[in-house]
N, C-alpha and C positions, 0 to 999 in steps of 0.2 A: 315475384311481387312481394312488396313490404306490404307490412299490416301492423299497427299498434295495438291492435285486440291482441288478448291471449286467453281469448273464447275457446274452446276445442273447435266448434262447430265453423268458425270463421279461419282459424288457420288450416283445418281441413282443406279447405275451400282452396286457399289462397297460398299457403307455405310450400317454400319449393318452384313456385310459378316466375317468371320474370319476362311477361310479353313484349316488354319493351326492347329487350336484348334479342328479339327472335322476330321481329317484322311485324308484332302485334298478334301473332298466334298463340292462343290460351295456353296450350299444353306444351311442356316441354318436349324437345324432339328427342329421336330414339336416332341414338348415336352408335353405328355399329364402327370398331374400331379395333386394331391391334398395333401398329405402327403408325407415331406420329413423327414428323418431318420438321426437324431444325433449320432454320437457315444458316446459323452460324455454329464455329465450335463453341464458340464462348457461351451460347443458349443452351447448346448440349449438354456441353458441363456444369453450366447453373442448375439443369433440370434434376439432376441426380439427389439434390438437396431437397425438391419439392415435389418428389414424387407422389405423395399421399394428398397433396393438396393443389395440386394442378394437373394440366393432359399431358401425361410422360409417354406413357406406356397404355395401352387398352385393360391390360389387367389390371391397372392400380387406378380406372374408373376414368368415365368419358363423361362430359355434361349431363346426360342420363342419370348415371352413377351418384352424381354430386346432387342434382335438383332431388332426388328421393331421400338421401342421406340429408340434407339438408331438410325436409319435409319432417321427419320422424325427427329429428331433434327438436325441431319448435314443437312439436305434438306432446314430447316427454319433459321439453322441460330443460334438454341436457345440452350441453357447451358442443358436442358434436355426435355423429351416428356413422356408425361402419353397415355398407350392405354387405352381405356373405349370402352362398347359394341356399343354404336351408335353416330352418330351425337349428337342428344338429350341429352344424357349421358354427351357428352364432354359437352354443354352448360349449363346445371344445374350445374354440380360439378365446373365448372371456377366461377359461378357466387357465388356458396354456400362458395368457399374458402375466397371471399371477402366480404359478407354482414351479418349482424347481425340483430335483432330486432332492428327497431329504425332509422335503416339506409335507403339509398337514392339509388336510381340508374337510371341514364340517358341512355334511349334505341333508336336506329334508329327507326323513323316511319316504315322502310318498310322491316324491319327484319322477318325472319322464322316464318311461322304462330305459330309453336308450342315453340318457344323462347319468343314470344309475352305472348303465354296462359300461360307457366312458371311463367312470370312477375305479370300476372294479376291475377294470382289463389294463387298458391304455394308460392310465395314471398309475396304477398298481405296478405296471412293467416299467415305467419310468422310476420306480422307487418313492412315488408319492403314494402317502396312506390317505385314505378316508374312512370316516369315522359317519355314520349316519345317527340322525338325531331324532326326537320325536318333534313332529312339526307344529305343535304346541306349546312348546317349551318356553317360549318367550323369553323374558331376562336370563332363566338360568341357564342359557346358551353359555352365559360367563363360565359355567363351571367345566365344559368343555373344551374351553380354550386353551392350547398348549402355549409354550414358546417358541414352534414353531409352526402354529397355525396358521394359515396365507389367507385363506377365504373362510368365507360362510356362505353356502350358498341356498338359497332360499325359491320355492316355487310356492307361489299365492295367487288364487288357490290351487293344490294339489293336483295331480294327473291323478284321475278314477276316483278318486274318494272328497277333494275337495275342501279338507280343511282350508280355514283361513289363518295365516300366520300372525303373530303379533310384530311386526315389521320395525317401529320404532325402537322396540324395547330389546328386540336382536340387534340391530343397527347399533343402539347405543350401547351396549356390551361388546360389540365388536369394536368402535371404534377406541373404547376405552384402551383397547391392548393393540390400537395398530392396525386390525386385522380387515382385510377390503370386505365388501359385501356384495355377491352379485343374486339378481333374482329374474326369474322367470313370468315376464309380464304376459303372455302368449294369451290367457284367458279371457283378460280385459281387455287389452290391448292399450295403447294409449288414450284410445277416446274414454275410456273410464278408471282408467289408474297411471298416476304417474311417480315410479316409486324412486326416482331420484330427487322429489321433494321431500321426501320421508330421510333421505340421507344416503339411499342406496347409493355405491358407488357405479353398476352396470346393469341396465335392464335390458334383460335378453327376450327378443321376440322370435318368433315362428312367425314370419308376414304372410305364409303360405296360407295361412288360416284367415282372421279377421280382415288384415289387410287387402292382401288381394281379393278375398273375398267370393271367389267364383271358382274355384278348386280347378284351377289351369294353370297354375304356375310355383314351382319351387323358389321361397326366398326366404332368408332370415336377415335380422337386423340385430345391432348393440348400440343402445344409444347411452354415450360416456359421458361422465365428465372429463375436464380436459387431461387431468389426469391417469384416469383409466383407459383414456383414447392413446395416450403414448406408449401405454402398455399393451394394447390390444393389438392397435393398429400395425406395428410392424411384424407381429404374430399374422395375421389374416395375410400379407405379403409372403412371408416364408411358406405359408402350407401351401400358396398358391391359389386362394381361393379368390374366383373371380366370378360377377354376374353378368348373364346374358344382358346385353339394352330391351329388350322384348320382353322379359319378365320383369325387370325395372320399370319398364313402362305401365304393366299389369298391376304392378304394384303402385306406381303414383297413381295410376286411373281409381284403382280399388278404395286409395286415401279419401279420394273427395265424395264419394256416399256413404263412409263408413259409419257416420256419426247417425245415417237414418237408417240403414240397415240393421245398425247395434241397436238402437232403440227399439224395433222392429222384433229382433231376435229376442232381446229381453222380455216383451210382452208375451212372446210365445211359449218362451220357456218358462216364465211363471205361472202363466195360465197352463201348461201342462202339468207342471209339477205339484199344484194345487188339486189340478184333476187327478193326477196319482195319489195324491196322498189320501185320498176319500176311498182310495180301492180296495176292497178286502182281501188280492191279492199281493197288497204290496206292504211290505213291514216299514219302511223309510223312503226318505228322498234325498239326496242328497245335495244340497242346491243352497249356495252360501247367502242369498237371500231370504232364507225362510228361518224366522227366530228359532226355530229349534237344531239349525245346524251348528257343529262346532266352528267357535270362531267367527259366527255373524256379528256380533259387537265390533271385532275389528274390520269386517267388511263394510259394516253402516258407516262408522266411524272415516277408512279410508278410501274407499271407493266411491265412485259417481254413480254406477251402475251394475248390473251383472250381465254377461253374456246370455247363449243360448246354449251351452255346454252345462248338463248336468249329470248326476247319477241316480240311479234305483235300487233297491233292495228289495227284491222279490221275498214272500213267505217261501220256505223251505220247498222246494217241488222237484221232483227228479229231472236230472238233464233232459230228458225226452221231452217234458212240457216245455222247456224254454225252447228249445230248437222247435218244436212244433207252432210257438208263437213267432219265431224269427223268420223262418223260412216262410213264410206265407203273408208278412209285411208288402205293403203296394208301395207306401208313399214313402218310408222309411229304410232308405239301403242301410246294406252292411258294408262298411268300410274304414280305414284305418285314420283317416285324416277328420276334417271337421271344419267350420266356419263358413262355410261354402253356403249357396241360396237354398239347399238342398237337406232336405232332414235325413239323419243318419242316426242307427242304432247296432249296438255292438255287446256281446257278451265280454266282459272282463273279469280278472282274476287277482285283484291287489292282493289277497291275501300270500300270493305266491312271489312276492315282491318283497315285502316289509321284514325287516329286520330288528331295527330299532325298537318298533313297537309292535304289537300283535293287532291283524285286523281280523274280526270275527264276527261278521255282520249276522250271520242268521238263518242267511240264504243267498241265492245267486243274487250276482250284481250284474246290473245294465249299463251301458253310456248311451246318453240320447242328445243329440243335436238338433234345437228345434231352428227349422229351415223358415223359409220364405212363403211356405203354400197357406191356403186357407187352414185358419185353426180347426174350424168344425170337420174339414177333413181330415187333419191329422189325428184330431180325436177320435175320430170313427175307425183311422186303422188302428190305433192301439185298443180301442175296445174289442174290434175284431180278433186282435192278435192274443189279446188278454183272454178270450173264448177258447181260443185255441188253446192255449196253456193250460186251461180248465179241464176242458175235455180230455186231455194227455196226460192227465195227472195219475 
């Protein structure tokens, strides 16, 4: 369904849909397919050159795939998008689209752990060197760019510590040297941030999180310029990445309510963050929308909202006190994902990951995802948890 509007709420409701082509049915169909039959040899042979843009083989995409990709591209302001089986698949495919043996990558020091692991293991085995940089470096990234640097990889806000990067300054420095820029946009999703509008070459999203929104599907997507699509799409095919149509359908369904859910996650998280700031057990809260947070000015300039994920640094207490707090939570579950309707809490250890910068928070760190439950109930659950923490000191 075509719409002239570029407003996110309208795009979320209409992008990737075309009821007129499917008997008036509102949602795209779920196409299960592997083999595609061609009526003539000429059409079979012609399909070889169109495998990424038409229905040629199930692994390369079905109408369900293309509907999802079209919708995400519209939301990100991208030329095209590529669906892959997970957020990590999106990260690895995007990087492999740009690097070869002998190349160099610059990666922010606060990135998602598996992204760091891919750089320090798989890319290293390929003969690709990675240098981790201070995420708050801004235009200073220019000093780290070498002749063989091919990618500057960003994540904004960063995993676990949530620093917001000066994306325009980093992009400008990279472009001046002909270096591509990739950015993990999972935290904000396309609802609250569109990196390509700031010159980023490809935006990487773990659609498992806010796009699916219900903790029941693994899905990734890469929103691309035309040039980055040409680099990354063949890599996705070579790796054999393919997404099942049911997961794509869940991604499409999640998109339709993403604005409403994200606004509620935003309100919930900000309320919890502000409540936690006042607690004596809390040293500081790591939330990009708080004026005290590193990069807050960049968040205010570049983003249109904040998500439900943030961090908390507790005052110094023994591990048994943190365990007592977390073990008794009723509404906040402990799990490694986030972005669904349910609230989550998790102990984190950013200090074990950083190499370019030192993370010395002064106390245990927690990651919280604010779900869609009643806010008073969530506060009561945290309050009871902090009481257990105090009792176990």
